[in-house]
FIBA-269519 format. One record per atom (N, C-alpha, C): residue number from 1; residue in one letter; atom name; x, y, z. Coordinates in pm, whole numbers, plus 50000, padded with zeros to 5 digits. Layout:
N
ATOM:NUM:a:CA:X:Y:Z
...
This chain:
166
ATOM:1:x:N:73939:20186:08902
ATOM:1:x:CA:74077:20178:08948
ATOM:1:x:C:74165:20126:08835
ATOM:2:x:N:74292:20146:08848
ATOM:2:x:CA:74387:20099:08750
ATOM:2:x:C:74411:19950:08763
ATOM:3:x:N:74510:19902:08689
ATOM:3:x:CA:74539:19759:08689
ATOM:3:x:C:74591:19708:08822
ATOM:4:x:N:74637:19797:08908
ATOM:4:x:CA:74688:19753:09038
ATOM:4:x:C:74580:19758:09146
ATOM:5:x:N:74460:19812:09114
ATOM:5:x:CA:74353:19825:09212
ATOM:5:x:C:74294:19691:09249
ATOM:6:x:N:74192:19698:09332
ATOM:6:x:CA:74129:19577:09382
ATOM:6:x:C:73981:19572:09348
ATOM:7:x:N:73943:19627:09235
ATOM:7:x:CA:73803:19630:09199
ATOM:7:x:C:73787:19607:09050
ATOM:8:x:N:73687:19529:09016
ATOM:8:x:CA:73658:19504:08876
ATOM:8:x:C:73538:19591:08839
ATOM:9:x:N:73563:19693:08757
ATOM:9:x:CA:73456:19782:08715
ATOM:9:x:C:73388:19728:08591
ATOM:10:x:N:73278:19794:08552
ATOM:10:x:CA:73205:19751:08432
ATOM:10:x:C:73296:19759:08310
ATOM:11:x:N:73306:19651:08239
ATOM:11:x:CA:73383:19648:08117
ATOM:11:x:C:73534:19646:08139
ATOM:12:x:N:73577:19658:08262
ATOM:12:x:CA:73721:19661:08290
ATOM:12:x:C:73772:19519:08310
ATOM:13:x:N:73897:19501:08278
ATOM:13:x:CA:73961:19372:08303
ATOM:13:x:C:73998:19363:08451
ATOM:14:x:N:74001:19242:08505
ATOM:14:x:CA:74044:19230:08645
ATOM:14:x:C:74186:19281:08661
ATOM:15:x:N:74213:19342:08773
ATOM:15:x:CA:74346:19395:08802
ATOM:15:x:C:74443:19280:08824
ATOM:16:x:N:74569:19313:08826
ATOM:16:x:CA:74673:19213:08853
ATOM:16:x:C:74650:19151:08991
ATOM:17:x:N:74614:19234:09088
ATOM:17:x:CA:74588:19184:09224
ATOM:17:x:C:74466:19091:09226
ATOM:18:x:N:74362:19130:09150
ATOM:18:x:CA:74242:19046:09143
ATOM:18:x:C:74273:18912:09078
ATOM:19:x:N:74352:18914:08972
ATOM:19:x:CA:74390:18789:08905
ATOM:19:x:C:74473:18701:08997
ATOM:20:x:N:74562:18760:09073
ATOM:20:x:CA:74643:18684:09169
ATOM:20:x:C:74554:18620:09275
ATOM:21:x:N:74455:18696:09322
ATOM:21:x:CA:74362:18643:09422
ATOM:21:x:C:74281:18527:09364
ATOM:22:x:N:74236:18541:09240
ATOM:22:x:CA:74162:18432:09175
ATOM:22:x:C:74250:18308:09159
ATOM:23:x:N:74376:18328:09123
ATOM:23:x:CA:74468:18213:09110
ATOM:23:x:C:74488:18145:09245
ATOM:24:x:N:74502:18223:09352
ATOM:24:x:CA:74517:18164:09485
ATOM:24:x:C:74394:18082:09523
ATOM:25:x:N:74277:18138:09496
ATOM:25:x:CA:74154:18065:09528
ATOM:25:x:C:74146:17935:09447
ATOM:26:x:N:74180:17944:09321
ATOM:26:x:CA:74178:17825:09236
ATOM:26:x:C:74275:17720:09288
ATOM:27:x:N:74395:17762:09330
ATOM:27:x:CA:74492:17668:09385
ATOM:27:x:C:74437:17600:09510
ATOM:28:x:N:74374:17679:09598
ATOM:28:x:CA:74321:17624:09723
ATOM:28:x:C:74211:17522:09696
ATOM:29:x:N:74113:17559:09616
ATOM:29:x:CA:74001:17467:09593
ATOM:29:x:C:74043:17347:09510
ATOM:30:x:N:74132:17366:09414
ATOM:30:x:CA:74177:17254:09332
ATOM:30:x:C:74260:17157:09416
ATOM:31:x:N:74345:17210:09503
ATOM:31:x:CA:74426:17124:09589
ATOM:31:x:C:74337:17043:09683
ATOM:32:x:N:74236:17107:09739
ATOM:32:x:CA:74145:17034:09828
ATOM:32:x:C:74070:16926:09751
ATOM:33:x:N:74022:16960:09633
ATOM:33:x:CA:73947:16863:09551
ATOM:33:x:C:74035:16742:09517
ATOM:34:x:N:74160:16769:09476
ATOM:34:x:CA:74251:16659:09442
ATOM:34:x:C:74284:16575:09564
ATOM:35:x:N:74312:16641:09677
ATOM:35:x:CA:74343:16567:09800
ATOM:35:x:C:74225:16481:09840
ATOM:36:x:N:74106:16538:09841
ATOM:36:x:CA:73988:16462:09879
ATOM:36:x:C:73967:16344:09783
ATOM:37:x:N:73989:16367:09654
ATOM:37:x:CA:73977:16260:09556
ATOM:37:x:C:74075:16147:09584
ATOM:38:x:N:74198:16183:09619
ATOM:38:x:CA:74299:16080:09651
ATOM:38:x:C:74261:16002:09776
ATOM:39:x:N:74211:16072:09876
ATOM:39:x:CA:74168:16003:09999
ATOM:39:x:C:74056:15905:09969
ATOM:40:x:N:73959:15948:09890
ATOM:40:x:CA:73847:15861:09856
ATOM:40:x:C:73892:15747:09765
ATOM:41:x:N:73988:15774:09677
ATOM:41:x:CA:74045:15667:09593
ATOM:41:x:C:74114:15562:09680
ATOM:42:x:N:74185:15608:09784
ATOM:42:x:CA:74252:15515:09876
ATOM:42:x:C:74149:15425:09944
ATOM:43:x:N:74038:15483:09986
ATOM:43:x:CA:73932:15406:10052
ATOM:43:x:C:73876:15302:09955
ATOM:44:x:N:73846:15346:09833
ATOM:44:x:CA:73787:15254:09736
ATOM:44:x:C:73885:15143:09700
ATOM:45:x:N:74012:15177:09680
ATOM:45:x:CA:74112:15075:09645
ATOM:45:x:C:74131:14973:09756
ATOM:46:x:N:74123:15018:09880
ATOM:46:x:CA:74147:14930:09994
ATOM:46:x:C:74024:14850:10034
ATOM:47:x:N:73906:14912:10025
ATOM:47:x:CA:73786:14849:10080
ATOM:47:x:C:73680:14818:09976
ATOM:48:x:N:73692:14876:09856
ATOM:48:x:CA:73589:14858:09754
ATOM:48:x:C:73468:14947:09773
ATOM:49:x:N:73475:15038:09870
ATOM:49:x:CA:73363:15128:09899
ATOM:49:x:C:73380:15254:09812
ATOM:50:x:N:73280:15280:09728
ATOM:50:x:CA:73285:15396:09638
ATOM:50:x:C:73275:15526:09719
ATOM:51:x:N:73317:15638:09659
ATOM:51:x:CA:73309:15765:09731
ATOM:51:x:C:73169:15800:09783
ATOM:52:x:N:73066:15782:09700
ATOM:52:x:CA:72930:15815:09748
ATOM:52:x:C:72885:15719:09857
ATOM:53:x:N:72919:15592:09844
ATOM:53:x:CA:72884:15495:09948
ATOM:53:x:C:72958:15529:10077
ATOM:54:x:N:73085:15569:10066
ATOM:54:x:CA:73163:15606:10184
ATOM:54:x:C:73098:15724:10256
ATOM:55:x:N:73058:15826:10181
ATOM:55:x:CA:72993:15941:10244
ATOM:55:x:C:72867:15899:10318
ATOM:56:x:N:72789:15812:10256
ATOM:56:x:CA:72666:15765:10319
ATOM:56:x:C:72696:15685:10445
ATOM:57:x:N:72791:15594:10437
ATOM:57:x:CA:72827:15511:10553
ATOM:57:x:C:72884:15597:10665
ATOM:58:x:N:72970:15691:10630
ATOM:58:x:CA:73030:15782:10728
ATOM:58:x:C:72920:15859:10801
ATOM:59:x:N:72823:15909:10725
ATOM:59:x:CA:72714:15984:10786
ATOM:59:x:C:72632:15895:10881
ATOM:60:x:N:72605:15774:10838
ATOM:60:x:CA:72526:15683:10923
ATOM:60:x:C:72601:15645:11050
ATOM:61:x:N:72733:15628:11040
ATOM:61:x:CA:72812:15595:11161
ATOM:61:x:C:72801:15708:11262
ATOM:62:x:N:72793:15831:11215
ATOM:62:x:CA:72787:15946:11305
ATOM:62:x:C:72644:15984:11346
ATOM:63:x:N:72545:15909:11299
ATOM:63:x:CA:72405:15937:11329
ATOM:63:x:C:72359:15856:11450
ATOM:64:x:N:72264:15911:11528
ATOM:64:x:CA:72210:15835:11642
ATOM:64:x:C:72154:15700:11597
ATOM:65:x:N:72194:15597:11668
ATOM:65:x:CA:72150:15460:11639
ATOM:65:x:C:72182:15417:11496
ATOM:66:x:N:72282:15483:11435
ATOM:66:x:CA:72326:15451:11298
ATOM:66:x:C:72211:15460:11199
ATOM:67:x:N:72119:15553:11223
ATOM:67:x:CA:71998:15565:11141
ATOM:67:x:C:71980:15710:11098
ATOM:68:x:N:71933:15728:10974
ATOM:68:x:CA:71901:15862:10923
ATOM:68:x:C:71787:15851:10824
ATOM:69:x:N:71723:15963:10800
ATOM:69:x:CA:71620:15970:10698
ATOM:69:x:C:71686:15972:10561
ATOM:70:x:N:71620:15914:10463
ATOM:70:x:CA:71672:15918:10325
ATOM:70:x:C:71692:16063:10281
ATOM:71:x:N:71603:16152:10323
ATOM:71:x:CA:71617:16293:10283
ATOM:71:x:C:71744:16354:10341
ATOM:72:x:N:71784:16313:10462
ATOM:72:x:CA:71909:16362:10521
ATOM:72:x:C:72028:16309:10441
ATOM:73:x:N:72020:16183:10405
ATOM:73:x:CA:72127:16122:10326
ATOM:73:x:C:72139:16194:10191
ATOM:74:x:N:72027:16228:10133
ATOM:74:x:CA:72026:16300:10006
ATOM:74:x:C:72097:16435:10020
ATOM:75:x:N:72071:16503:10130
ATOM:75:x:CA:72135:16632:10156
ATOM:75:x:C:72284:16619:10173
ATOM:76:x:N:72329:16516:10245
ATOM:76:x:CA:72472:16493:10268
ATOM:76:x:C:72542:16459:10137
ATOM:77:x:N:72480:16376:10057
ATOM:77:x:CA:72541:16335:09931
ATOM:77:x:C:72532:16443:09824
ATOM:78:x:N:72434:16534:09839
ATOM:78:x:CA:72414:16636:09738
ATOM:78:x:C:72352:16579:09612
ATOM:79:x:N:72279:16468:09628
ATOM:79:x:CA:72217:16400:09515
ATOM:79:x:C:72067:16425:09515
ATOM:80:x:N:72006:16402:09401
ATOM:80:x:CA:71861:16403:09392
ATOM:80:x:C:71808:16281:09468
ATOM:81:x:N:71678:16277:09486
ATOM:81:x:CA:71616:16162:09550
ATOM:81:x:C:71649:16034:09473
ATOM:82:x:N:71641:16042:09341
ATOM:82:x:CA:71670:15925:09257
ATOM:82:x:C:71816:15881:09272
ATOM:83:x:N:71907:15976:09274
ATOM:83:x:CA:72049:15944:09290
ATOM:83:x:C:72078:15880:09425
ATOM:84:x:N:72016:15934:09528
ATOM:84:x:CA:72034:15878:09663
ATOM:84:x:C:71975:15738:09670
ATOM:85:x:N:71861:15718:09605
ATOM:85:x:CA:71799:15585:09603
ATOM:85:x:C:71892:15483:09538
ATOM:86:x:N:71961:15524:09431
ATOM:86:x:CA:72054:15432:09365
ATOM:86:x:C:72169:15393:09459
ATOM:87:x:N:72222:15491:09531
ATOM:87:x:CA:72329:15460:09628
ATOM:87:x:C:72275:15367:09736
ATOM:88:x:N:72157:15399:09788
ATOM:88:x:CA:72097:15317:09893
ATOM:88:x:C:72066:15176:09842
ATOM:89:x:N:72022:15166:09717
ATOM:89:x:CA:71996:15033:09659
ATOM:89:x:C:72123:14949:09659
ATOM:90:x:N:72235:15009:09616
ATOM:90:x:CA:72362:14935:09613
ATOM:90:x:C:72407:14896:09753
ATOM:91:x:N:72390:14987:09849
ATOM:91:x:CA:72428:14956:09987
ATOM:91:x:C:72340:14846:10046
ATOM:92:x:N:72211:14849:10014
ATOM:92:x:CA:72119:14745:10063
ATOM:92:x:C:72150:14610:10000
ATOM:93:x:N:72179:14610:09870
ATOM:93:x:CA:72213:14486:09800
ATOM:93:x:C:72340:14423:09858
ATOM:94:x:N:72432:14508:09904
ATOM:94:x:CA:72557:14459:09964
ATOM:94:x:C:72539:14421:10111
ATOM:95:x:N:72417:14439:10163
ATOM:95:x:CA:72391:14405:10303
ATOM:95:x:C:72448:14504:10403
ATOM:96:x:N:72473:14628:10357
ATOM:96:x:CA:72532:14729:10446
ATOM:96:x:C:72430:14815:10517
ATOM:97:x:N:72312:14828:10458
ATOM:97:x:CA:72204:14906:10520
ATOM:97:x:C:72072:14831:10506
ATOM:98:x:N:71977:14875:10587
ATOM:98:x:CA:71838:14833:10573
ATOM:98:x:C:71753:14958:10565
ATOM:99:x:N:71646:14953:10488
ATOM:99:x:CA:71553:15065:10478
ATOM:99:x:C:71418:15021:10531
ATOM:100:x:N:71351:15115:10600
ATOM:100:x:CA:71218:15087:10654
ATOM:100:x:C:71144:15219:10672
ATOM:101:x:N:71012:15214:10660
ATOM:101:x:CA:70935:15335:10687
ATOM:101:x:C:70945:15372:10835
ATOM:102:x:N:70941:15501:10863
ATOM:102:x:CA:70943:15549:11001
ATOM:102:x:C:70812:15512:11069
ATOM:103:x:N:70820:15471:11194
ATOM:103:x:CA:70698:15439:11271
ATOM:103:x:C:70618:15566:11297
ATOM:104:x:N:70685:15680:11308
ATOM:104:x:CA:70618:15806:11336
ATOM:104:x:C:70552:15866:11212
ATOM:105:x:N:70609:15842:11095
ATOM:105:x:CA:70556:15899:10971
ATOM:105:x:C:70590:15803:10859
ATOM:106:x:N:70493:15728:10813
ATOM:106:x:CA:70516:15623:10713
ATOM:106:x:C:70566:15678:10579
ATOM:107:x:N:70555:15809:10559
ATOM:107:x:CA:70607:15868:10435
ATOM:107:x:C:70759:15879:10438
ATOM:108:x:N:70816:15877:10559
ATOM:108:x:CA:70960:15893:10577
ATOM:108:x:C:71027:15755:10574
ATOM:109:x:N:71131:15744:10494
ATOM:109:x:CA:71207:15619:10488
ATOM:109:x:C:71335:15637:10570
ATOM:110:x:N:71359:15544:10661
ATOM:110:x:CA:71479:15546:10743
ATOM:110:x:C:71580:15446:10689
ATOM:111:x:N:71704:15485:10697
ATOM:111:x:CA:71815:15401:10653
ATOM:111:x:C:71899:15370:10777
ATOM:112:x:N:71927:15242:10801
ATOM:112:x:CA:72003:15201:10918
ATOM:112:x:C:72118:15109:10877
ATOM:113:x:N:72235:15133:10936
ATOM:113:x:CA:72348:15044:10911
ATOM:113:x:C:72319:14906:10968
ATOM:114:x:N:72356:14804:10896
ATOM:114:x:CA:72352:14668:10950
ATOM:114:x:C:72482:14646:11028
ATOM:115:x:N:72493:14535:11097
ATOM:115:x:CA:72618:14503:11166
ATOM:115:x:C:72732:14494:11065
ATOM:116:x:N:72704:14428:10951
ATOM:116:x:CA:72805:14419:10846
ATOM:116:x:C:72840:14558:10793
ATOM:117:x:N:72739:14644:10778
ATOM:117:x:CA:72761:14781:10731
ATOM:117:x:C:72850:14859:10827
ATOM:118:x:N:72830:14838:10956
ATOM:118:x:CA:72913:14906:11056
ATOM:118:x:C:73058:14858:11047
ATOM:119:x:N:73077:14729:11024
ATOM:119:x:CA:73213:14676:11008
ATOM:119:x:C:73280:14736:10885
ATOM:120:x:N:73210:14737:10773
ATOM:120:x:CA:73265:14791:10648
ATOM:120:x:C:73291:14941:10663
ATOM:121:x:N:73195:15013:10721
ATOM:121:x:CA:73212:15157:10742
ATOM:121:x:C:73332:15185:10832
ATOM:122:x:N:73346:15108:10938
ATOM:122:x:CA:73459:15128:11030
ATOM:122:x:C:73592:15105:10960
ATOM:123:x:N:73599:15002:10878
ATOM:123:x:CA:73722:14974:10802
ATOM:123:x:C:73750:15088:10704
ATOM:124:x:N:73648:15134:10635
ATOM:124:x:CA:73665:15243:10537
ATOM:124:x:C:73708:15372:10608
ATOM:125:x:N:73651:15399:10723
ATOM:125:x:CA:73688:15519:10799
ATOM:125:x:C:73832:15509:10847
ATOM:126:x:N:73873:15392:10895
ATOM:126:x:CA:74014:15374:10937
ATOM:126:x:C:74108:15397:10819
ATOM:127:x:N:74070:15346:10702
ATOM:127:x:CA:74151:15365:10582
ATOM:127:x:C:74160:15514:10547
ATOM:128:x:N:74045:15581:10550
ATOM:128:x:CA:74041:15724:10520
ATOM:128:x:C:74129:15802:10618
ATOM:129:x:N:74116:15771:10746
ATOM:129:x:CA:74194:15842:10848
ATOM:129:x:C:74344:15818:10830
ATOM:130:x:N:74382:15696:10797
ATOM:130:x:CA:74523:15667:10772
ATOM:130:x:C:74576:15748:10655
ATOM:131:x:N:74498:15753:10548
ATOM:131:x:CA:74538:15831:10431
ATOM:131:x:C:74540:15980:10461
ATOM:132:x:N:74444:16027:10539
ATOM:132:x:CA:74439:16168:10577
ATOM:132:x:C:74563:16205:10659
ATOM:133:x:N:74597:16119:10754
ATOM:133:x:CA:74717:16146:10835
ATOM:133:x:C:74842:16150:10747
ATOM:134:x:N:74852:16054:10656
ATOM:134:x:CA:74971:16045:10570
ATOM:134:x:C:74979:16162:10471
ATOM:135:x:N:74867:16197:10410
ATOM:135:x:CA:74868:16295:10301
ATOM:135:x:C:74851:16440:10347
ATOM:136:x:N:74795:16463:10466
ATOM:136:x:CA:74769:16601:10508
ATOM:136:x:C:74827:16635:10645
ATOM:137:x:N:74803:16550:10744
ATOM:137:x:CA:74848:16583:10880
ATOM:137:x:C:75000:16577:10891
ATOM:138:x:N:75060:16469:10842
ATOM:138:x:CA:75206:16457:10852
ATOM:138:x:C:75280:16568:10778
ATOM:139:x:N:75244:16600:10652
ATOM:139:x:CA:75316:16709:10585
ATOM:139:x:C:75302:16845:10654
ATOM:140:x:N:75185:16873:10711
ATOM:140:x:CA:75162:17002:10776
ATOM:140:x:C:75200:17001:10923
ATOM:141:x:N:75208:16883:10983
ATOM:141:x:CA:75225:16872:11127
ATOM:141:x:C:75089:16884:11194
ATOM:142:x:N:75076:16827:11310
ATOM:142:x:CA:74947:16827:11381
ATOM:142:x:C:74898:16970:11405
ATOM:143:x:N:74986:17055:11453
ATOM:143:x:CA:74946:17194:11481
ATOM:143:x:C:74914:17270:11353
ATOM:144:x:N:74993:17247:11248
ATOM:144:x:CA:74967:17313:11121
ATOM:144:x:C:74834:17272:11061
ATOM:145:x:N:74805:17142:11070
ATOM:145:x:CA:74678:17092:11019
ATOM:145:x:C:74562:17153:11099
ATOM:146:x:N:74575:17155:11231
ATOM:146:x:CA:74470:17213:11316
ATOM:146:x:C:74450:17361:11284
ATOM:147:x:N:74559:17433:11261
ATOM:147:x:CA:74549:17575:11228
ATOM:147:x:C:74479:17594:11093
ATOM:148:x:N:74511:17509:10996
ATOM:148:x:CA:74446:17517:10866
ATOM:148:x:C:74296:17493:10880
ATOM:149:x:N:74260:17391:10953
ATOM:149:x:CA:74118:17360:10974
ATOM:149:x:C:74047:17477:11040
ATOM:150:x:N:74108:17531:11143
ATOM:150:x:CA:74048:17643:11217
ATOM:150:x:C:74031:17764:11125
ATOM:151:x:N:74133:17793:11044
ATOM:151:x:CA:74127:17908:10954
ATOM:151:x:C:74015:17892:10851
ATOM:152:x:N:74011:17776:10787
ATOM:152:x:CA:73910:17754:10684
ATOM:152:x:C:73771:17744:10746
ATOM:153:x:N:73759:17677:10858
ATOM:153:x:CA:73629:17665:10924
ATOM:153:x:C:73576:17802:10966
ATOM:154:x:N:73666:17893:10999
ATOM:154:x:CA:73625:18027:11038
ATOM:154:x:C:73561:18105:10924
ATOM:155:x:N:73580:18060:10802
ATOM:155:x:CA:73520:18126:10686
ATOM:155:x:C:73379:18077:10658
ATOM:156:x:N:73337:17971:10726
ATOM:156:x:CA:73208:17908:10700
ATOM:156:x:C:73114:17931:10818
ATOM:157:x:N:73033:18036:10813
ATOM:157:x:CA:72947:18066:10927
ATOM:157:x:C:72840:17960:10952
ATOM:158:x:N:72807:17880:10853
ATOM:158:x:CA:72706:17775:10870
ATOM:158:x:C:72768:17639:10878
ATOM:159:x:N:72894:17633:10916
ATOM:159:x:CA:72969:17507:10915
ATOM:159:x:C:72909:17399:11001
ATOM:160:x:N:72942:17275:10964
ATOM:160:x:CA:72893:17158:11036
ATOM:160:x:C:72959:17148:11171
ATOM:161:x:N:72893:17086:11263
ATOM:161:x:CA:72946:17063:11397
ATOM:161:x:C:73044:16947:11399
ATOM:162:x:N:73065:16895:11515
ATOM:162:x:CA:73161:16786:11531
ATOM:162:x:C:73105:16657:11472
ATOM:163:x:N:73197:16566:11445
ATOM:163:x:CA:73160:16436:11389
ATOM:163:x:C:73154:16336:11502
ATOM:164:x:N:73042:16269:11514
ATOM:164:x:CA:73028:16165:11615
ATOM:164:x:C:73077:16033:11562
ATOM:165:x:N:73048:15927:11633
ATOM:165:x:CA:73086:15798:11582
ATOM:165:x:C:73088:15692:11689
ATOM:166:x:N:73139:15575:11649
ATOM:166:x:CA:73138:15459:11738
ATOM:166:x:C:73257:15459:11832
């Protein structure tokens, strides 16, 4: 196809339409990345909870009995086992979690929020939600934000379910 087409052939340069589509995608993902970074920065500035620690705490708050397997935590964080262990070490040193082998399978390590961890996680989540409302919901409006979420979620056939919590 020519430069106005919608296909990139072998050795051909992307069309004007293809380049515009790539720019739109870049704007979308970059804006989300920056917004998420600002939200996590707000949490860290207010509570001292780092982004990776926040993700771990958030996941544990939404887990049954505030407990999850280390392997699940690793999947949520997108870290290697060693990377997840480092995050868990810092959380344990701060008294936010406890680790113990599973009674059902001693090879499995379970991570559980402590009472202090639940307090810190709840404060961090409130901070995150406040920042989310200020930076995303208010500018778009409640209905606009819901429509955006629905539209983007519709593109993810394997998307996560609802978020539980306390």
